[in-house]
C-alpha positions in Angstrom: 0.0 0.0 0.0 1.1 3.6 -0.7 0.9 5.7 2.4 0.2 9.4 2.8 3.9 10.3 3.2 4.8 8.8 -0.1 2.0 10.6 -1.9 2.9 13.9 -0.3 6.6 13.7 -1.0 6.0 12.5 -4.6 3.6 15.3 -5.4 5.8 18.1 -3.8 8.8 16.8 -5.7 7.0 17.1 -9.1 5.7 20.6 -8.3 9.1 21.9 -7.1 10.9 20.5 -10.2 8.7 22.3 -12.7 11.2 22.3 -15.6 11.9 18.6 -15.3 8.3 17.8 -14.9 7.3 19.9 -17.9 10.1 18.3 -20.0 8.9 14.8 -19.0 5.2 15.7 -19.9 6.3 17.0 -23.3 8.3 13.9 -24.1 5.5 11.6 -23.0 2.8 13.6 -24.8 4.7 13.6 -28.1 5.3 9.9 -27.8 1.6 9.2 -27.2 0.6 11.5 -30.1 3.0 9.7 -32.4 1.6 6.3 -31.4 -2.0 7.3 -31.8 -1.4 9.1 -35.1 0.8 6.5 -36.7 -1.3 3.5 -35.5 -4.6 5.2 -36.7 -3.0 6.1 -40.0 -1.6 2.6 -40.6 -4.8 0.9 -39.6 -6.8 3.2 -41.8 -4.5 2.4 -44.8 -4.9 -1.3 -44.1 -8.7 -0.9 -43.9 -8.7 1.0 -47.2 -6.5 -1.6 -48.9 -8.7 -4.5 -47.8 -11.8 -2.6 -48.8 -10.3 -1.7 -52.2 -9.6 -5.5 -52.7 -12.8 -6.9 -51.3 -15.3 -4.1 -51.7 -16.3 -5.1 -55.3 -16.1 -8.9 -54.9 -17.8 -11.6 -52.9 -15.8 -12.6 -49.8 -16.8 -16.2 -50.5 -18.0 -17.4 -53.9 -19.9 -20.5 -54.7 -19.7 -21.7 -58.4 -20.4 -24.8 -60.3 -17.6 -27.3 -60.6 -15.5 -27.0 -63.8 -16.3 -29.6 -66.4 -13.3 -31.8 -67.0 -13.0 -34.3 -69.9 -11.9 -37.8 -69.0 -10.2 -40.5 -71.0 -12.3 -43.4 -72.3 -10.5 -45.8 -70.0 -11.3 -43.6 -67.0 -14.9 -43.5 -68.1 -15.0 -47.3 -68.2 -13.3 -47.5 -64.8 -16.1 -45.3 -63.3 -18.8 -47.5 -64.8 -20.1 -44.7 -67.0 -22.0 -45.5 -70.1 -20.5 -44.8 -73.5 -22.7 -42.0 -74.8 -21.9 -39.4 -77.4 -18.9 -39.0 -79.7 -15.4 -40.0 -78.7 -12.7 -37.4 -79.2 -9.0 -38.0 -79.8 -6.5 -35.4 -79.0 -4.9 -33.3 -76.3 -6.6 -33.2 -72.9 -8.0 -29.7 -72.2 -10.3 -27.9 -69.8 -13.9 -27.3 -70.9 -14.4 -23.6 -70.5 -16.8 -22.7 -73.3 -19.8 -22.4 -71.0 -20.2 -22.0 -67.2 -22.3 -24.6 -65.4 -25.3 -23.9 -63.3 -26.4 -24.1 -59.7 -29.7 -25.8 -59.4 -32.1 -25.4 -56.5 -30.1 -22.2 -55.5 -33.0 -21.1 -53.2 -32.2 -24.0 -50.9 -28.5 -23.2 -50.8 -29.2 -19.5 -50.2 -31.4 -20.3 -47.2 -28.8 -22.7 -45.9 -26.1 -20.0 -46.1 -28.4 -17.3 -44.6 -28.9 -19.6 -41.5 -25.2 -20.5 -41.4 -24.3 -18.1 -38.5 -23.8 -14.5 -37.5 -20.6 -14.3 -39.5 -22.7 -14.2 -42.7 -23.6 -10.6 -43.5 -25.2 -11.1 -47.0 -26.0 -13.7 -49.7 -26.5 -12.8 -53.3 -27.4 -15.4 -56.0 -26.5 -14.2 -59.5 -26.6 -15.1 -63.2 -23.3 -13.7 -64.5 -21.1 -13.9 -67.5 -19.0 -12.0 -70.0 -20.6 -9.9 -72.6 -20.6 -6.7 -74.7 -22.4 -3.4 -74.8 -23.1 -2.0 -78.2 -24.1 1.5 -79.2 -23.7 2.3 -82.9 -20.1 1.7 -83.7 -19.0 1.5 -80.1 -18.5 -1.9 -78.5 -17.2 -2.5 -75.0 -16.4 -5.7 -73.2 -18.4 -5.9 -69.9 -19.4 -8.2 -67.1 -23.1 -9.0 -67.0 -24.9 -9.6 -63.7 -28.5 -10.7 -63.2 -29.1 -10.1 -59.5 -31.7 -9.4 -56.8 -30.8 -5.7 -56.3 -31.2 -5.6 -52.5 -29.2 -8.8 -52.0 -26.4 -7.7 -54.3 -26.2 -4.3 -52.6 -25.0 -6.2 -49.5 -21.9 -7.3 -51.5 -21.2 -4.2 -53.6 -22.7 -0.8 -52.4 -24.6 0.3 -55.5 -27.7 2.1 -54.0 -25.7 4.5 -51.8 -23.4 5.3 -54.7 -26.0 6.1 -57.3 -25.1 9.2 -59.3 -28.6 9.3 -60.7 -31.6 7.0 -61.3 -32.4 3.8 -59.4 -31.2 0.3 -58.7 -33.5 -1.3 -56.2 -36.6 -1.0 -58.4 -35.2 -2.5 -61.6 -37.9 -3.6 -63.9 -37.9 -6.0 -66.9 -35.6 -4.9 -69.6 -33.9 -2.3 -67.4 -30.2 -2.0 -66.4 -28.0 0.1 -64.1 -24.5 0.7 -65.2 -21.3 2.5 -64.0 -21.0 6.2 -64.9 -17.6 5.6 -66.6 -19.1 2.9 -68.9 -21.9 5.4 -69.7 -19.3 8.0 -70.6 -17.4 5.6 -72.8 -20.6 4.5 -74.6 -21.9 8.1 -74.9 -25.2 7.2 -73.2 -27.2 8.6 -70.3 -30.3 7.9 -68.2 -33.2 6.8 -70.3 -31.1 5.7 -73.3 -31.2 2.2 -74.7 -28.1 0.0 -74.9 -27.8 -3.3 -76.7 -26.4 -6.0 -74.4 -24.9 -9.1 -75.9 -23.5 -12.2 -74.3 -20.3 -13.8 -75.3 -22.3 -16.5 -77.1 -24.0 -13.8 -79.2 -27.4 -13.6 -77.5 -28.5 -10.0 -77.4 -31.2 -7.7 -76.1 -31.8 -3.9 -76.2 -32.2 -2.6 -72.6 -33.0 0.8 -71.1 -30.6 2.5 -68.7 -32.4 3.6 -65.5 -29.4 4.1 -63.2 -25.8 5.3 -63.1 -23.4 4.5 -60.2 -20.0 5.6 -59.0 -18.6 3.1 -56.5 -15.0 4.2 -56.7 -13.9 0.7 -57.9 -12.6 1.1 -61.5 -13.5 -2.5 -62.4 -17.1 -2.0 -61.4 -17.6 1.5 -62.8 -15.9 0.8 -66.1 -17.3 -2.6 -67.1 -20.4 -3.7 -65.1 -24.0 -4.1 -66.3 -26.6 -4.9 -63.6 -30.1 -6.2 -64.4 -32.8 -8.2 -62.8 -32.1 -11.8 -62.0 -34.8 -13.0 -64.4 -33.3 -11.0 -67.2 -29.8 -12.3 -66.5 -31.1 -15.9 -66.4 -32.9 -15.5 -69.7 -30.0 -13.7 -71.4 -27.4 -16.2 -70.3 -29.7 -19.2 -71.0 -29.7 -20.5 -67.4 -33.4 -21.1 -67.2 -34.4 -20.9 -63.5 -30.8 -21.6 -62.3 -27.9 -19.3 -61.3 -24.2 -19.8 -61.9 -22.8 -18.0 -58.8 -23.7 -17.3 -55.2 -21.7 -14.5 -53.6 -21.4 -14.3 -49.8 -20.4 -11.3 -47.6 -18.9 -12.2 -44.3 -18.6 -10.1 -41.1 -14.8 -10.5 -40.8 -13.0 -10.7 -44.2 -10.1 -12.5 -42.7 -12.3 -15.3 -41.6 -13.4 -16.0 -45.2 -11.2 -19.1 -45.6 -12.7 -20.7 -42.5 -16.3 -20.0 -43.7 -15.4 -21.3 -47.2 -14.0 -24.6 -45.7 -17.1 -25.1 -43.5 -19.5 -24.5 -46.4 -17.5 -26.7 -48.7 -18.4 -29.7 -46.5 -22.1 -29.0 -46.9 -22.5 -27.7 -50.5 -21.8 -29.8 -53.6 -20.2 -27.0 -55.6 -16.9 -25.2 -55.6 -16.5 -22.8 -52.7 -13.6 -20.3 -52.7 -12.6 -17.3 -50.6 -11.1 -14.0 -51.7 -8.0 -14.9 -49.7 -7.0 -17.7 -52.0 -6.4 -15.2 -54.8 -4.8 -12.5 -52.7 -2.0 -14.2 -50.7 0.5 -11.4 -51.7 -1.9 -8.8 -50.2 -2.0 -10.7 -46.9 1.7 -10.9 -46.8 1.9 -7.2 -47.4 -0.6 -6.5 -44.6 1.4 -8.7 -42.3 4.6 -6.8 -43.1 2.8 -3.5 -42.6 1.5 -4.7 -39.2 5.0 -5.7 -38.1 6.3 -2.2 -39.2 3.6 -0.6 -37.0 4.5 -2.8 -34.0 8.2 -1.8 -34.4 7.3 1.9 -34.6 5.3 1.6 -31.4 8.0 -0.5 -29.7 10.8 2.0 -30.4 8.6 4.9 -29.4 7.8 3.2 -26.1 11.5 2.5 -25.5 12.4 6.1 -26.2 9.7 7.3 -23.8 10.9 4.8 -21.1 14.5 6.0 -21.4 13.3 9.6 -21.1 11.3 9.0 -18.0 14.1 6.9 -16.4 16.7 9.6 -17.2 14.6 12.4 -15.8 13.8 10.5 -12.6 17.5 9.6 -12.2 18.3 13.4 -12.4 15.6 13.9 -9.7 17.1 11.3 -7.5 20.6 12.9 -7.9 19.2 16.4 -7.1 17.3 15.1 -4.1 19.9 12.9 -2.5 20.1 15.1 0.6 16.3 15.2 1.1 16.2 11.4 0.6 18.9 11.0 3.2 16.9 13.2 5.7 13.7 11.2 5.0 15.5 8.0 5.7 17.1 9.4 8.9 13.6 10.4 10.0 12.4 6.9 9.7 11.2 6.5 6.1 11.5 3.0 4.9 13.0 1.7 1.7 9.4 0.8 0.6 8.3 4.4 1.1 11.2 5.8 -0.8 10.6 3.4 -3.7 6.9 4.3 -3.7 7.7 8.0 -4.0 9.5 7.6 -7.3 7.1 4.9 -8.6 4.3 7.3 -7.9 6.1 10.1 -9.7 6.7 7.9 -12.7 3.0 6.8 -12.7 1.7 10.4 -12.3 3.9 11.8 -15.0 2.9 8.9 -17.4 -0.8 9.3 -16.6 -0.7 13.1 -17.1 1.5 12.9 -20.2 -0.6 10.0 -21.6 -3.9 11.9 -21.1 -2.5 15.1 -22.6 -1.0 13.3 -25.6 -4.1 11.2 -26.2 -6.3 14.4 -26.2 -4.0 16.2 -28.6 -3.5 13.0 -30.7 -7.3 12.4 -31.1 -7.7 16.1 -32.0 -5.1 16.0 -34.7 -6.5 12.8 -36.2 -10.1 14.2 -36.2 -8.9 17.5 -37.7 -6.9 15.8 -40.5 -9.9 13.5 -41.1 -11.9 16.5 -42.3 -9.4 17.5 -45.0 -10.9 16.6 -48.3 -8.8 15.4 -51.3 -9.4 16.3 -54.9 -12.8 15.3 -56.2 -13.3 12.2 -58.3 -14.4 12.3 -61.9 -18.0 12.2 -60.8 -17.5 15.1 -58.4 -17.5 13.0 -55.2 -15.0 14.3 -52.6 -13.1 11.9 -50.4 -10.9 12.4 -47.3 -7.3 13.0 -48.0 -6.2 11.0 -45.0 -7.7 7.7 -43.9 -7.7 7.0 -40.2 -9.0 4.1 -38.1 -9.4 5.5 -34.6 -11.3 3.6 -31.9 -11.6 4.0 -28.2 -9.5 0.8 -27.6 -6.5 2.5 -29.3 -6.8 5.6 -27.1 -7.3 3.8 -23.8 -4.7 1.2 -24.7 -2.1 3.9 -25.4 -2.8 5.7 -22.1 -2.6 2.5 -20.1 0.6 1.5 -21.9 2.1 4.9 -21.1 1.3 4.5 -17.4 2.8 1.0 -17.4 6.0 2.3 -19.2 6.2 5.0 -16.6 6.0 2.5 -13.7 8.6 0.2 -15.3 10.9 3.1 -16.1 10.8 4.4 -12.5 12.0 1.1 -11.1 15.7 1.8 -11.6 15.8 5.3 -10.0 13.4 4.1 -7.3 15.8 1.3 -6.4 18.8 3.6 -6.4 17.0 6.1 -4.1 15.9 3.4 -1.7 19.6 2.3 -1.2 20.8 5.8 -0.3 23.0 5.8 2.9 21.5 8.7 4.9 24.6 9.1 7.1 27.0 9.4 4.1 24.7 11.8 2.3 24.2 14.1 5.3 27.9 14.1 6.1 28.8 15.0 2.4 25.8 17.3 2.1 
């Protein structure tokens, strides 16, 4: 326990050594500001990088298994009947046409009820195609979707420049504003949409969106699920089910669990982005190193200043010990000073750091082509970061005060008073 004497001596020592106290507070405050600012900035960049990668794709994708040709002896070994023509030549993968997911409503309900980690499920009829307007022809990705479900995967409704998405009717499409600029069309115009197989249909544009994802804004055509099924020749089936998960880094685990229950190919975004994950891990280690060296610098600063205090107060320490102060009380004095300095410096630094982050968050960067302004700096600032930094500062102060506290507790009062 810390007694009243320790508190009184610790407080008076800080008040009387105003310059050293102020210097310590400045060092600690700057350290805390750096930790909060750099951590919030790095976390914000990491969030943006992940969102840039996963914001326009499904976190987990269910697709039909690829059709693969087998040799006639493999067919015989499997007990399959000899039906159709027999081809001789090099083995290849059949990629001319994507398969279909039958009874997709059942699988969608199964995924919806899978658990709280599932944020959204969107069945789709998708495929490659072209948009044609006069002499202009652009390769695009065609999506027949249920608008409200698809919006859980890619935020279209909130990023509409004009028109509508949720209320798509038969023969209506919503496209990216960049694609509209390329084709020279606008709201209400008609655009011919062709599949890669040559099936085509003239459709009316009822919405333009600007998601900020180039691949989506430049080459995506969205239509009702029924129109997509009809255009791609899928009947009542779909050929993809996209899944949005709560934590993008748990997509692999979700995909593995679903694969055991669903007779189709289940893949996660992580499988195609291993280099990104390695980059994020390296970025995280860099952030940890910055925080570590900042903490070490702050600890040395506190320890150095407290050692100076001990050196300046040797005679007073000797008098206290001569009056009966115990080693525990002397150690408590300097431990309290370290804790008080760290708490005050941490609180001051956290207040300024949060203020700097919030101020810079309001700075807008140059507008996009569609006129939408975005923040110049991207921060990820949560209460756990602020509280954790202040608590860490207090712990560092306590640890840093151990060496000067131990030195002070071993002062020989007789020798100090005689040499005083």
